[in-house]
All heavy atoms as a GROMACS GRO file, in nm:
protein
  603
    1LEU      N    1  -0.152   0.452   0.653
    1LEU     CA    2  -0.209   0.442   0.785
    1LEU      C    3  -0.272   0.304   0.804
    1LEU      O    4  -0.254   0.242   0.909
    1LEU     CB    5  -0.312   0.553   0.809
    1LEU     CG    6  -0.380   0.555   0.944
    1LEU    CD1    7  -0.279   0.571   1.058
    1LEU    CD2    8  -0.483   0.665   0.949
    2ASP      N    9  -0.343   0.258   0.704
    2ASP     CA   10  -0.408   0.127   0.713
    2ASP      C   11  -0.306   0.016   0.741
    2ASP      O   12  -0.326  -0.066   0.830
    2ASP     CB   13  -0.485   0.098   0.584
    2ASP     CG   14  -0.565  -0.031   0.593
    2ASP    OD1   15  -0.608  -0.069   0.704
    2ASP    OD2   16  -0.586  -0.094   0.488
    3GLU      N   17  -0.196   0.016   0.668
    3GLU     CA   18  -0.094  -0.087   0.688
    3GLU      C   19  -0.034  -0.080   0.828
    3GLU      O   20  -0.013  -0.183   0.894
    3GLU     CB   21   0.016  -0.074   0.583
    3GLU     CG   22   0.122  -0.181   0.593
    3GLU     CD   23   0.230  -0.167   0.488
    3GLU    OE1   24   0.208  -0.097   0.386
    3GLU    OE2   25   0.337  -0.225   0.507
    4THR      N   26  -0.009   0.039   0.877
    4THR     CA   27   0.047   0.056   1.011
    4THR      C   28  -0.050   0.007   1.118
    4THR      O   29  -0.011  -0.067   1.209
    4THR     CB   30   0.083   0.204   1.035
    4THR    OG1   31   0.179   0.244   0.938
    4THR    CG2   32   0.140   0.225   1.174
    5LEU      N   33  -0.177   0.047   1.108
    5LEU     CA   34  -0.276   0.003   1.205
    5LEU      C   35  -0.292  -0.148   1.202
    5LEU      O   36  -0.302  -0.213   1.307
    5LEU     CB   37  -0.410   0.072   1.179
    5LEU     CG   38  -0.414   0.223   1.200
    5LEU    CD1   39  -0.550   0.278   1.161
    5LEU    CD2   40  -0.378   0.260   1.343
    6ARG      N   41  -0.295  -0.204   1.083
    6ARG     CA   42  -0.309  -0.349   1.068
    6ARG      C   43  -0.191  -0.422   1.133
    6ARG      O   44  -0.208  -0.521   1.204
    6ARG     CB   45  -0.317  -0.383   0.919
    6ARG     CG   46  -0.371  -0.518   0.888
    6ARG     CD   47  -0.369  -0.540   0.737
    6ARG     NE   48  -0.447  -0.439   0.668
    6ARG     CZ   49  -0.547  -0.467   0.587
    6ARG    NH1   50  -0.580  -0.591   0.563
    6ARG    NH2   51  -0.613  -0.371   0.527
    7THR      N   52  -0.070  -0.373   1.111
    7THR     CA   53   0.050  -0.435   1.167
    7THR      C   54   0.049  -0.427   1.319
    7THR      O   55   0.074  -0.527   1.387
    7THR     CB   56   0.177  -0.368   1.111
    7THR    OG1   57   0.179  -0.385   0.970
    7THR    CG2   58   0.302  -0.427   1.172
    8LEU      N   59   0.022  -0.309   1.373
    8LEU     CA   60   0.020  -0.294   1.518
    8LEU      C   61  -0.088  -0.379   1.583
    8LEU      O   62  -0.065  -0.443   1.686
    8LEU     CB   63   0.002  -0.147   1.555
    8LEU     CG   64   0.120  -0.056   1.521
    8LEU    CD1   65   0.082   0.091   1.541
    8LEU    CD2   66   0.241  -0.091   1.605
    9ALA      N   67  -0.207  -0.382   1.524
    9ALA     CA   68  -0.317  -0.460   1.579
    9ALA      C   69  -0.286  -0.609   1.578
    9ALA      O   70  -0.334  -0.683   1.665
    9ALA     CB   71  -0.446  -0.431   1.502
   10SER      N   72  -0.204  -0.654   1.484
   10SER     CA   73  -0.169  -0.797   1.479
   10SER      C   74  -0.062  -0.833   1.582
   10SER      O   75  -0.043  -0.950   1.612
   10SER     CB   76  -0.122  -0.836   1.339
   10SER     OG   77   0.006  -0.782   1.312
   11ARG      N   78   0.006  -0.734   1.637
   11ARG     CA   79   0.118  -0.760   1.728
   11ARG      C   80   0.089  -0.727   1.875
   11ARG      O   81   0.165  -0.772   1.962
   11ARG     CB   82   0.241  -0.682   1.683
   11ARG     CG   83   0.291  -0.732   1.549
   11ARG     CD   84   0.415  -0.662   1.506
   11ARG     NE   85   0.453  -0.711   1.373
   11ARG     CZ   86   0.550  -0.663   1.303
   11ARG    NH1   87   0.622  -0.563   1.349
   11ARG    NH2   88   0.577  -0.712   1.184
   12PHE      N   89  -0.013  -0.648   1.901
   12PHE     CA   90  -0.042  -0.607   2.037
   12PHE      C   91  -0.187  -0.638   2.071
   12PHE      O   92  -0.275  -0.635   1.985
   12PHE     CB   93  -0.016  -0.457   2.055
   12PHE     CG   94   0.128  -0.419   2.036
   12PHE    CD1   95   0.172  -0.372   1.912
   12PHE    CD2   96   0.220  -0.433   2.138
   12PHE    CE1   97   0.305  -0.338   1.892
   12PHE    CE2   98   0.354  -0.400   2.120
   12PHE     CZ   99   0.396  -0.353   1.997
   13ALA      N  100  -0.212  -0.664   2.201
   13ALA     CA  101  -0.347  -0.697   2.246
   13ALA      C  102  -0.442  -0.579   2.228
   13ALA      O  103  -0.558  -0.596   2.190
   13ALA     CB  104  -0.344  -0.740   2.392
   14ARG      N  105  -0.393  -0.459   2.256
   14ARG     CA  106  -0.475  -0.339   2.240
   14ARG      C  107  -0.390  -0.229   2.177
   14ARG      O  108  -0.275  -0.209   2.215
   14ARG     CB  109  -0.526  -0.291   2.375
   14ARG     CG  110  -0.625  -0.389   2.437
   14ARG     CD  111  -0.672  -0.343   2.571
   14ARG     NE  112  -0.782  -0.245   2.557
   14ARG     CZ  113  -0.848  -0.199   2.661
   14ARG    NH1  114  -0.818  -0.236   2.783
   14ARG    NH2  115  -0.946  -0.112   2.642
   15VAL      N  116  -0.450  -0.160   2.083
   15VAL     CA  117  -0.383  -0.049   2.015
   15VAL      C  118  -0.477   0.071   2.021
   15VAL      O  119  -0.596   0.059   1.992
   15VAL     CB  120  -0.350  -0.083   1.868
   15VAL    CG1  121  -0.290   0.038   1.796
   15VAL    CG2  122  -0.256  -0.202   1.861
   16PHE      N  123  -0.422   0.186   2.059
   16PHE     CA  124  -0.497   0.311   2.061
   16PHE      C  125  -0.438   0.404   1.957
   16PHE      O  126  -0.318   0.403   1.931
   16PHE     CB  127  -0.486   0.379   2.199
   16PHE     CG  128  -0.560   0.306   2.306
   16PHE    CD1  129  -0.502   0.200   2.374
   16PHE    CD2  130  -0.689   0.345   2.341
   16PHE    CE1  131  -0.570   0.133   2.473
   16PHE    CE2  132  -0.757   0.279   2.441
   16PHE     CZ  133  -0.698   0.172   2.508
   17PHE      N  134  -0.525   0.487   1.898
   17PHE     CA  135  -0.478   0.583   1.799
   17PHE      C  136  -0.556   0.712   1.815
   17PHE      O  137  -0.678   0.711   1.833
   17PHE     CB  138  -0.496   0.530   1.656
   17PHE     CG  139  -0.445   0.623   1.551
   17PHE    CD1  140  -0.308   0.639   1.531
   17PHE    CD2  141  -0.532   0.697   1.473
   17PHE    CE1  142  -0.259   0.727   1.434
   17PHE    CE2  143  -0.484   0.785   1.376
   17PHE     CZ  144  -0.348   0.799   1.357
   18VAL      N  145  -0.484   0.824   1.809
   18VAL     CA  146  -0.545   0.956   1.812
   18VAL      C  147  -0.500   1.029   1.685
   18VAL      O  148  -0.382   1.061   1.670
   18VAL     CB  149  -0.501   1.036   1.936
   18VAL    CG1  150  -0.564   1.174   1.935
   18VAL    CG2  151  -0.535   0.961   2.062
   19PRO      N  152  -0.592   1.054   1.592
   19PRO     CA  153  -0.553   1.128   1.473
   19PRO      C  154  -0.518   1.272   1.509
   19PRO      O  155  -0.583   1.333   1.593
   19PRO     CB  156  -0.676   1.123   1.382
   19PRO     CG  157  -0.786   1.070   1.464
   19PRO     CD  158  -0.731   1.014   1.590
   20GLY      N  159  -0.414   1.322   1.446
   20GLY     CA  160  -0.370   1.459   1.471
   20GLY      C  161  -0.374   1.542   1.344
   20GLY      O  162  -0.426   1.498   1.241
   21ASN      N  163  -0.318   1.659   1.351
   21ASN     CA  164  -0.318   1.751   1.237
   21ASN      C  165  -0.265   1.687   1.109
   21ASN      O  166  -0.320   1.707   1.001
   21ASN     CB  167  -0.234   1.875   1.269
   21ASN     CG  168  -0.296   1.961   1.376
   21ASN    OD1  169  -0.407   1.938   1.419
   21ASN    ND2  170  -0.221   2.060   1.420
   22HIS      N  171  -0.157   1.610   1.121
   22HIS     CA  172  -0.093   1.555   1.001
   22HIS      C  173  -0.179   1.448   0.935
   22HIS      O  174  -0.178   1.436   0.812
   22HIS     CB  175   0.046   1.501   1.034
   22HIS     CG  176   0.140   1.609   1.074
   22HIS    ND1  177   0.219   1.676   0.984
   22HIS    CD2  178   0.166   1.666   1.194
   22HIS    CE1  179   0.289   1.768   1.046
   22HIS    NE2  180   0.259   1.763   1.174
   23GLU      N  181  -0.254   1.371   1.014
   23GLU     CA  182  -0.342   1.270   0.954
   23GLU      C  183  -0.465   1.334   0.890
   23GLU      O  184  -0.524   1.278   0.798
   23GLU     CB  185  -0.390   1.169   1.061
   23GLU     CG  186  -0.283   1.074   1.107
   23GLU     CD  187  -0.186   1.137   1.208
   23GLU    OE1  188  -0.227   1.224   1.286
   23GLU    OE2  189  -0.070   1.097   1.204
   24LEU      N  190  -0.505   1.451   0.938
   24LEU     CA  191  -0.631   1.511   0.893
   24LEU      C  192  -0.614   1.626   0.795
   24LEU      O  193  -0.712   1.680   0.745
   24LEU     CB  194  -0.712   1.557   1.015
   24LEU     CG  195  -0.742   1.446   1.116
   24LEU    CD1  196  -0.815   1.502   1.236
   24LEU    CD2  197  -0.818   1.333   1.051
   25TRP      N  198  -0.491   1.660   0.764
   25TRP     CA  199  -0.465   1.769   0.670
   25TRP      C  200  -0.505   1.725   0.530
   25TRP      O  201  -0.480   1.613   0.488
   25TRP     CB  202  -0.317   1.805   0.674
   25TRP     CG  203  -0.280   1.918   0.585
   25TRP    CD1  204  -0.313   2.049   0.601
   25TRP    CD2  205  -0.201   1.911   0.466
   25TRP    NE1  206  -0.260   2.125   0.500
   25TRP    CE2  207  -0.191   2.041   0.414
   25TRP    CE3  208  -0.140   1.807   0.398
   25TRP    CZ2  209  -0.122   2.071   0.299
   25TRP    CZ3  210  -0.071   1.836   0.282
   25TRP    CH2  211  -0.062   1.967   0.234
   26CYS      N  212  -0.568   1.814   0.457
   26CYS     CA  213  -0.611   1.786   0.319
   26CYS      C  214  -0.538   1.880   0.224
   26CYS      O  215  -0.528   2.000   0.249
   26CYS     CB  216  -0.761   1.808   0.304
   26CYS     SG  217  -0.858   1.694   0.401
   27GLN      N  218  -0.491   1.824   0.115
   27GLN     CA  219  -0.424   1.906   0.014
   27GLN      C  220  -0.528   1.978  -0.069
   27GLN      O  221  -0.636   1.923  -0.098
   27GLN     CB  222  -0.335   1.819  -0.073
   27GLN     CG  223  -0.222   1.756   0.007
   27GLN     CD  224  -0.125   1.682  -0.081
   27GLN    OE1  225  -0.120   1.703  -0.201
   27GLN    NE2  226  -0.049   1.594  -0.021
   28PRO      N  227  -0.500   2.101  -0.111
   28PRO     CA  228  -0.598   2.181  -0.186
   28PRO      C  229  -0.652   2.112  -0.311
   28PRO      O  230  -0.769   2.125  -0.343
   28PRO     CB  231  -0.521   2.308  -0.223
   28PRO     CG  232  -0.411   2.317  -0.123
   28PRO     CD  233  -0.378   2.174  -0.086
   29GLU      N  234  -0.569   2.034  -0.379
   29GLU     CA  235  -0.616   1.970  -0.503
   29GLU      C  236  -0.707   1.851  -0.477
   29GLU      O  237  -0.760   1.792  -0.569
   29GLU     CB  238  -0.497   1.929  -0.591
   29GLU     CG  239  -0.405   1.826  -0.530
   29GLU     CD  240  -0.293   1.887  -0.446
   29GLU    OE1  241  -0.290   2.009  -0.425
   29GLU    OE2  242  -0.206   1.810  -0.403
   30ALA      N  243  -0.730   1.815  -0.351
   30ALA     CA  244  -0.811   1.697  -0.318
   30ALA      C  245  -0.957   1.732  -0.293
   30ALA      O  246  -1.031   1.654  -0.236
   30ALA     CB  247  -0.751   1.628  -0.196
   31HIS      N  248  -1.002   1.849  -0.336
   31HIS     CA  249  -1.139   1.893  -0.305
   31HIS      C  250  -1.247   1.803  -0.362
   31HIS      O  251  -1.359   1.804  -0.313
   31HIS     CB  252  -1.161   2.038  -0.352
   31HIS     CG  253  -1.088   2.137  -0.268
   31HIS    ND1  254  -1.117   2.158  -0.135
   31HIS    CD2  255  -0.984   2.217  -0.297
   31HIS    CE1  256  -1.036   2.249  -0.087
   31HIS    NE2  257  -0.953   2.287  -0.182
   32SER      N  258  -1.217   1.721  -0.460
   32SER     CA  259  -1.319   1.632  -0.515
   32SER      C  260  -1.311   1.492  -0.452
   32SER      O  261  -1.395   1.408  -0.479
   32SER     CB  262  -1.303   1.622  -0.666
   32SER     OG  263  -1.176   1.567  -0.697
   33ALA      N  264  -1.212   1.469  -0.368
   33ALA     CA  265  -1.196   1.338  -0.305
   33ALA      C  266  -1.304   1.317  -0.199
   33ALA      O  267  -1.361   1.414  -0.148
   33ALA     CB  268  -1.057   1.327  -0.242
   34PRO      N  269  -1.334   1.191  -0.163
   34PRO     CA  270  -1.434   1.164  -0.059
   34PRO      C  271  -1.396   1.226   0.076
   34PRO      O  272  -1.481   1.253   0.158
   34PRO     CB  273  -1.436   1.012  -0.048
   34PRO     CG  274  -1.365   0.960  -0.166
   34PRO     CD  275  -1.279   1.071  -0.219
   35THR      N  276  -1.267   1.248   0.096
   35THR     CA  277  -1.222   1.310   0.221
   35THR      C  278  -1.164   1.448   0.189
   35THR      O  279  -1.052   1.480   0.224
   35THR     CB  280  -1.118   1.221   0.292
   35THR    OG1  281  -1.010   1.195   0.203
   35THR    CG2  282  -1.178   1.091   0.337
   36ALA      N  283  -1.244   1.529   0.121
   36ALA     CA  284  -1.197   1.659   0.074
   36ALA      C  285  -1.181   1.761   0.186
   36ALA      O  286  -1.117   1.863   0.167
   36ALA     CB  287  -1.293   1.714  -0.031
   37ASP      N  288  -1.240   1.735   0.303
   37ASP     CA  289  -1.220   1.826   0.415
   37ASP      C  290  -1.176   1.746   0.537
   37ASP      O  291  -1.191   1.624   0.542
   37ASP     CB  292  -1.345   1.910   0.443
   37ASP     CG  293  -1.462   1.826   0.489
   37ASP    OD1  294  -1.456   1.769   0.599
   37ASP    OD2  295  -1.562   1.818   0.414
   38SER      N  296  -1.123   1.814   0.635
   38SER     CA  297  -1.065   1.747   0.752
   38SER      C  298  -1.168   1.671   0.834
   38SER      O  299  -1.137   1.567   0.890
   38SER     CB  300  -0.994   1.849   0.840
   38SER     OG  301  -0.879   1.897   0.774
   39LEU      N  302  -1.291   1.719   0.840
   39LEU     CA  303  -1.393   1.646   0.917
   39LEU      C  304  -1.432   1.516   0.848
   39LEU      O  305  -1.450   1.414   0.915
   39LEU     CB  306  -1.515   1.735   0.941
   39LEU     CG  307  -1.491   1.853   1.034
   39LEU    CD1  308  -1.616   1.938   1.047
   39LEU    CD2  309  -1.444   1.806   1.171
   40ALA      N  310  -1.441   1.517   0.716
   40ALA     CA  311  -1.469   1.393   0.643
   40ALA      C  312  -1.353   1.296   0.660
   40ALA      O  313  -1.373   1.175   0.677
   40ALA     CB  314  -1.494   1.423   0.496
   41LYS      N  315  -1.232   1.348   0.656
   41LYS     CA  316  -1.114   1.263   0.674
   41LYS      C  317  -1.110   1.207   0.816
   41LYS      O  318  -1.076   1.091   0.838
   41LYS     CB  319  -0.987   1.343   0.643
   41LYS     CG  320  -0.868   1.257   0.612
   41LYS     CD  321  -0.755   1.340   0.554
   41LYS     CE  322  -0.637   1.253   0.519
   41LYS     NZ  323  -0.525   1.330   0.469
   42PHE      N  324  -1.148   1.289   0.915
   42PHE     CA  325  -1.156   1.245   1.054
   42PHE      C  326  -1.251   1.126   1.066
   42PHE      O  327  -1.218   1.024   1.126
   42PHE     CB  328  -1.202   1.362   1.140
   42PHE     CG  329  -1.217   1.331   1.286
   42PHE    CD1  330  -1.107   1.302   1.365
   42PHE    CD2  331  -1.342   1.334   1.345
   42PHE    CE1  332  -1.121   1.276   1.500
   42PHE    CE2  333  -1.357   1.307   1.480
   42PHE     CZ  334  -1.247   1.279   1.557
   43ASP      N  335  -1.370   1.137   1.007
   43ASP     CA  336  -1.467   1.028   1.009
   43ASP      C  337  -1.411   0.903   0.943
   43ASP      O  338  -1.429   0.791   0.992
   43ASP     CB  339  -1.597   1.068   0.941
   43ASP     CG  340  -1.676   1.171   1.023
   43ASP    OD1  341  -1.656   1.178   1.147
   43ASP    OD2  342  -1.758   1.241   0.963
   44ALA      N  343  -1.341   0.920   0.831
   44ALA     CA  344  -1.283   0.806   0.759
   44ALA      C  345  -1.173   0.739   0.842
   44ALA      O  346  -1.164   0.615   0.845
   44ALA     CB  347  -1.227   0.852   0.624
   45VAL      N  348  -1.091   0.817   0.910
   45VAL     CA  349  -0.984   0.760   0.994
   45VAL      C  350  -1.045   0.684   1.111
   45VAL      O  351  -1.000   0.573   1.144
   45VAL     CB  352  -0.887   0.870   1.042
   45VAL    CG1  353  -0.793   0.818   1.150
   45VAL    CG2  354  -0.805   0.924   0.924
   46LEU      N  355  -1.148   0.739   1.175
   46LEU     CA  356  -1.213   0.669   1.286
   46LEU      C  357  -1.278   0.538   1.237
   46LEU      O  358  -1.272   0.436   1.306
   46LEU     CB  359  -1.316   0.758   1.354
   46LEU     CG  360  -1.262   0.878   1.430
   46LEU    CD1  361  -1.376   0.954   1.497
   46LEU    CD2  362  -1.156   0.839   1.530
   47ALA      N  363  -1.337   0.540   1.119
   47ALA     CA  364  -1.396   0.418   1.063
   47ALA      C  365  -1.288   0.314   1.034
   47ALA      O  366  -1.307   0.194   1.059
   47ALA     CB  367  -1.475   0.451   0.936
   48LEU      N  368  -1.174   0.358   0.982
   48LEU     CA  369  -1.063   0.268   0.956
   48LEU      C  370  -1.014   0.206   1.087
   48LEU      O  371  -0.991   0.085   1.094
   48LEU     CB  372  -0.948   0.342   0.887
   48LEU     CG  373  -0.821   0.262   0.863
   48LEU    CD1  374  -0.846   0.145   0.770
   48LEU    CD2  375  -0.712   0.354   0.808
   49CYS      N  376  -1.000   0.287   1.191
   49CYS     CA  377  -0.958   0.234   1.321
   49CYS      C  378  -1.057   0.129   1.371
   49CYS      O  379  -1.015   0.022   1.418
   49CYS     CB  380  -0.947   0.348   1.422
   49CYS     SG  381  -0.805   0.456   1.396
   50ALA      N  382  -1.184   0.157   1.362
   50ALA     CA  383  -1.286   0.062   1.406
   50ALA      C  384  -1.277  -0.068   1.328
   50ALA      O  385  -1.285  -0.178   1.384
   50ALA     CB  386  -1.425   0.124   1.393
   51ALA      N  387  -1.256  -0.057   1.198
   51ALA     CA  388  -1.246  -0.177   1.113
   51ALA      C  389  -1.123  -0.261   1.146
   51ALA      O  390  -1.124  -0.383   1.129
   51ALA     CB  391  -1.242  -0.136   0.965
   52ARG      N  392  -1.019  -0.198   1.196
   52ARG     CA  393  -0.894  -0.269   1.229
   52ARG      C  394  -0.886  -0.308   1.376
   52ARG      O  395  -0.786  -0.363   1.420
   52ARG     CB  396  -0.772  -0.183   1.192
   52ARG     CG  397  -0.762  -0.150   1.046
   52ARG     CD  398  -0.737  -0.274   0.962
   52ARG     NE  399  -0.752  -0.244   0.821
   52ARG     CZ  400  -0.849  -0.293   0.745
   52ARG    NH1  401  -0.939  -0.374   0.796
   52ARG    NH2  402  -0.855  -0.261   0.618
   53GLY      N  403  -0.990  -0.276   1.454
   53GLY     CA  404  -0.989  -0.310   1.596
   53GLY      C  405  -0.901  -0.217   1.679
   53GLY      O  406  -0.860  -0.253   1.789
   54VAL      N  407  -0.873  -0.101   1.627
   54VAL     CA  408  -0.790  -0.002   1.696
   54VAL      C  409  -0.883   0.091   1.773
   54VAL      O  410  -0.981   0.142   1.719
   54VAL     CB  411  -0.703   0.076   1.596
   54VAL    CG1  412  -0.629   0.189   1.664
   54VAL    CG2  413  -0.606  -0.018   1.528
   55GLU      N  414  -0.852   0.112   1.900
   55GLU     CA  415  -0.938   0.190   1.988
   55GLU      C  416  -0.911   0.339   1.977
   55GLU      O  417  -0.796   0.381   1.967
   55GLU     CB  418  -0.919   0.143   2.132
   55GLU     CG  419  -0.953  -0.005   2.150
   55GLU     CD  420  -0.934  -0.053   2.291
   55GLU    OE1  421  -0.994   0.007   2.383
   55GLU    OE2  422  -0.858  -0.150   2.310
   56THR      N  423  -1.018   0.416   1.980
   56THR     CA  424  -1.007   0.562   1.976
   56THR      C  425  -1.084   0.628   2.089
   56THR      O  426  -1.084   0.750   2.100
   56THR     CB  427  -1.059   0.617   1.841
   56THR    OG1  428  -1.196   0.576   1.825
   56THR    CG2  429  -0.975   0.568   1.725
   57ALA      N  430  -1.148   0.548   2.173
   57ALA     CA  431  -1.227   0.600   2.285
   57ALA      C  432  -1.152   0.578   2.416
   57ALA      O  433  -1.065   0.490   2.424
   57ALA     CB  434  -1.362   0.529   2.289
   58PRO      N  435  -1.184   0.654   2.520
   58PRO     CA  436  -1.122   0.633   2.650
   58PRO      C  437  -1.145   0.490   2.701
   58PRO      O  438  -1.251   0.432   2.678
   58PRO     CB  439  -1.193   0.734   2.741
   58PRO     CG  440  -1.244   0.839   2.649
   58PRO     CD  441  -1.278   0.767   2.522
   59ALA      N  442  -1.045   0.436   2.769
   59ALA     CA  443  -1.055   0.300   2.822
   59ALA      C  444  -0.957   0.281   2.936
   59ALA      O  445  -0.857   0.352   2.946
   59ALA     CB  446  -1.026   0.199   2.711
   60LEU      N  447  -0.986   0.185   3.021
   60LEU     CA  448  -0.894   0.147   3.127
   60LEU      C  449  -0.807   0.032   3.078
   60LEU      O  450  -0.856  -0.064   3.020
   60LEU     CB  451  -0.970   0.102   3.251
   60LEU     CG  452  -1.031   0.212   3.336
   60LEU    CD1  453  -1.112   0.152   3.451
   60LEU    CD2  454  -0.924   0.305   3.392
   61VAL      N  455  -0.679   0.045   3.102
   61VAL     CA  456  -0.582  -0.061   3.073
   61VAL      C  457  -0.516  -0.092   3.206
   61VAL      O  458  -0.429  -0.018   3.251
   61VAL     CB  459  -0.478  -0.017   2.967
   61VAL    CG1  460  -0.380  -0.129   2.940
   61VAL    CG2  461  -0.547   0.027   2.838
   62GLY      N  462  -0.563  -0.198   3.270
   62GLY     CA  463  -0.519  -0.225   3.407
   62GLY      C  464  -0.569  -0.113   3.497
   62GLY      O  465  -0.688  -0.085   3.502
   63HIS      N  466  -0.477  -0.047   3.564
   63HIS     CA  467  -0.512   0.065   3.651
   63HIS      C  468  -0.481   0.200   3.587
   63HIS      O  469  -0.476   0.302   3.655
   63HIS     CB  470  -0.437   0.053   3.784
   63HIS     CG  471  -0.474  -0.068   3.861
   63HIS    ND1  472  -0.598  -0.084   3.921
   63HIS    CD2  473  -0.407  -0.183   3.887
   63HIS    CE1  474  -0.604  -0.200   3.981
   63HIS    NE2  475  -0.489  -0.264   3.962
   64VAL      N  476  -0.460   0.200   3.457
   64VAL     CA  477  -0.425   0.323   3.385
   64VAL      C  478  -0.539   0.360   3.290
   64VAL      O  479  -0.589   0.275   3.215
   64VAL     CB  480  -0.294   0.304   3.304
   64VAL    CG1  481  -0.264   0.427   3.220
   64VAL    CG2  482  -0.179   0.272   3.397
   65ALA      N  483  -0.578   0.485   3.294
   65ALA     CA  484  -0.680   0.533   3.200
   65ALA      C  485  -0.611   0.590   3.077
   65ALA      O  486  -0.524   0.676   3.088
   65ALA     CB  487  -0.766   0.640   3.266
   66VAL      N  488  -0.649   0.540   2.962
   66VAL     CA  489  -0.602   0.596   2.835
   66VAL      C  490  -0.716   0.682   2.783
   66VAL      O  491  -0.827   0.634   2.762
   66VAL     CB  492  -0.566   0.485   2.733
   66VAL    CG1  493  -0.526   0.546   2.600
   66VAL    CG2  494  -0.457   0.395   2.788
   67VAL      N  495  -0.687   0.812   2.766
   67VAL     CA  496  -0.792   0.906   2.727
   67VAL      C  497  -0.748   0.982   2.603
   67VAL      O  498  -0.684   1.087   2.612
   67VAL     CB  499  -0.825   1.004   2.843
   67VAL    CG1  500  -0.941   1.095   2.804
   67VAL    CG2  501  -0.855   0.928   2.971
   68PRO      N  502  -0.781   0.929   2.486
   68PRO     CA  503  -0.746   1.001   2.362
   68PRO      C  504  -0.822   1.134   2.355
   68PRO      O  505  -0.942   1.139   2.384
   68PRO     CB  506  -0.794   0.906   2.252
   68PRO     CG  507  -0.809   0.773   2.318
   68PRO     CD  508  -0.846   0.802   2.459
   69LEU      N  509  -0.752   1.240   2.320
   69LEU     CA  510  -0.814   1.371   2.308
   69LEU      C  511  -0.812   1.413   2.162
   69LEU      O  512  -0.707   1.418   2.099
   69LEU     CB  513  -0.738   1.475   2.392
   69LEU     CG  514  -0.738   1.451   2.543
   69LEU    CD1  515  -0.651   1.556   2.612
   69LEU    CD2  516  -0.879   1.455   2.598
   70PHE      N  517  -0.928   1.443   2.110
   70PHE     CA  518  -0.938   1.492   1.973
   70PHE      C  519  -0.939   1.644   1.979
   70PHE      O  520  -1.037   1.705   2.022
   70PHE     CB  521  -1.065   1.442   1.906
   70PHE     CG  522  -1.076   1.292   1.898
   70PHE    CD1  523  -1.194   1.228   1.929
   70PHE    CD2  524  -0.967   1.216   1.858
   70PHE    CE1  525  -1.204   1.090   1.919
   70PHE    CE2  526  -0.976   1.077   1.849
   70PHE     CZ  527  -1.095   1.015   1.880
   71SER      N  528  -0.830   1.705   1.940
   71SER     CA  529  -0.822   1.851   1.939
   71SER      C  530  -0.724   1.895   1.832
   71SER      O  531  -0.643   1.816   1.785
   71SER     CB  532  -0.779   1.904   2.077
   71SER     OG  533  -0.650   1.858   2.107
   72TRP      N  534  -0.733   2.019   1.796
   72TRP     CA  535  -0.643   2.074   1.695
   72TRP      C  536  -0.571   2.193   1.754
   72TRP      O  537  -0.623   2.263   1.840
   72TRP     CB  538  -0.720   2.117   1.571
   72TRP     CG  539  -0.765   2.001   1.489
   72TRP    CD1  540  -0.697   1.945   1.386
   72TRP    CD2  541  -0.885   1.925   1.504
   72TRP    NE1  542  -0.768   1.839   1.336
   72TRP    CE2  543  -0.883   1.824   1.406
   72TRP    CE3  544  -0.992   1.931   1.590
   72TRP    CZ2  545  -0.984   1.732   1.391
   72TRP    CZ3  546  -1.094   1.839   1.577
   72TRP    CH2  547  -1.088   1.741   1.478
   73TYR      N  548  -0.453   2.217   1.704
   73TYR     CA  549  -0.373   2.331   1.748
   73TYR      C  550  -0.355   2.425   1.630
   73TYR      O  551  -0.328   2.382   1.518
   73TYR     CB  552  -0.236   2.284   1.798
   73TYR     CG  553  -0.142   2.398   1.826
   73TYR    CD1  554  -0.154   2.472   1.942
   73TYR    CD2  555  -0.043   2.434   1.735
   73TYR    CE1  556  -0.069   2.578   1.969
   73TYR    CE2  557   0.043   2.540   1.761
   73TYR     CZ  558   0.028   2.611   1.878
   73TYR     OH  559   0.111   2.716   1.904
   74ASP      N  560  -0.370   2.550   1.656
   74ASP     CA  561  -0.347   2.653   1.556
   74ASP      C  562  -0.243   2.749   1.612
   74ASP      O  563  -0.264   2.804   1.721
   74ASP     CB  564  -0.477   2.725   1.525
   74ASP     CG  565  -0.464   2.825   1.413
   74ASP    OD1  566  -0.359   2.896   1.407
   74ASP    OD2  567  -0.554   2.835   1.330
   75GLN      N  568  -0.133   2.768   1.542
   75GLN     CA  569  -0.025   2.851   1.594
   75GLN      C  570  -0.071   2.994   1.622
   75GLN      O  571  -0.011   3.063   1.704
   75GLN     CB  572   0.093   2.853   1.498
   75GLN     CG  573   0.212   2.923   1.560
   75GLN     CD  574   0.344   2.874   1.506
   75GLN    OE1  575   0.350   2.776   1.437
   75GLN    NE2  576   0.450   2.944   1.539
   76SER      N  577  -0.176   3.038   1.558
   76SER     CA  578  -0.223   3.174   1.585
   76SER      C  579  -0.275   3.187   1.729
   76SER      O  580  -0.292   3.297   1.779
   76SER     CB  581  -0.334   3.212   1.487
   76SER     OG  582  -0.451   3.135   1.510
   77LEU      N  583  -0.299   3.074   1.796
   77LEU     CA  584  -0.344   3.077   1.935
   77LEU      C  585  -0.227   3.081   2.033
   77LEU      O  586  -0.249   3.092   2.153
   77LEU     CB  587  -0.430   2.953   1.963
   77LEU     CG  588  -0.555   2.938   1.877
   77LEU    CD1  589  -0.622   2.806   1.905
   77LEU    CD2  590  -0.651   3.053   1.899
   78ALA      N  591  -0.104   3.069   1.982
   78ALA     CA  592   0.015   3.068   2.070
   78ALA      C  593   0.027   3.201   2.143
   78ALA      O  594  -0.003   3.308   2.090
   78ALA     CB  595   0.140   3.042   1.988
   79LEU      N  596   0.073   3.190   2.265
   79LEU     CA  597   0.091   3.312   2.345
   79LEU      C  598   0.227   3.370   2.326
   79LEU      O  599   0.324   3.311   2.310
   79LEU     CB  600   0.067   3.280   2.492
   79LEU     CG  601  -0.075   3.231   2.522
   79LEU    CD1  602  -0.085   3.191   2.669
   79LEU    CD2  603  -0.176   3.340   2.492
   0.00000   0.00000   0.00000
């Protein structure tokens, strides 16, 4: 993720990123890691974005509003 964010930030004036389920999923054997749960990983991803100049908050780009939504989907909620 770091390499991708770094590359995009070097090529575009503004880069937005919204972490999703796949970025925040934790493997069971990672319970001792600093990002052992999805919320800790979420904080780490947001910190990485901030360090790379990648935006994660709502912003206007010209006359268009970019509004990243932080939410999770659980298939058990499917109708």
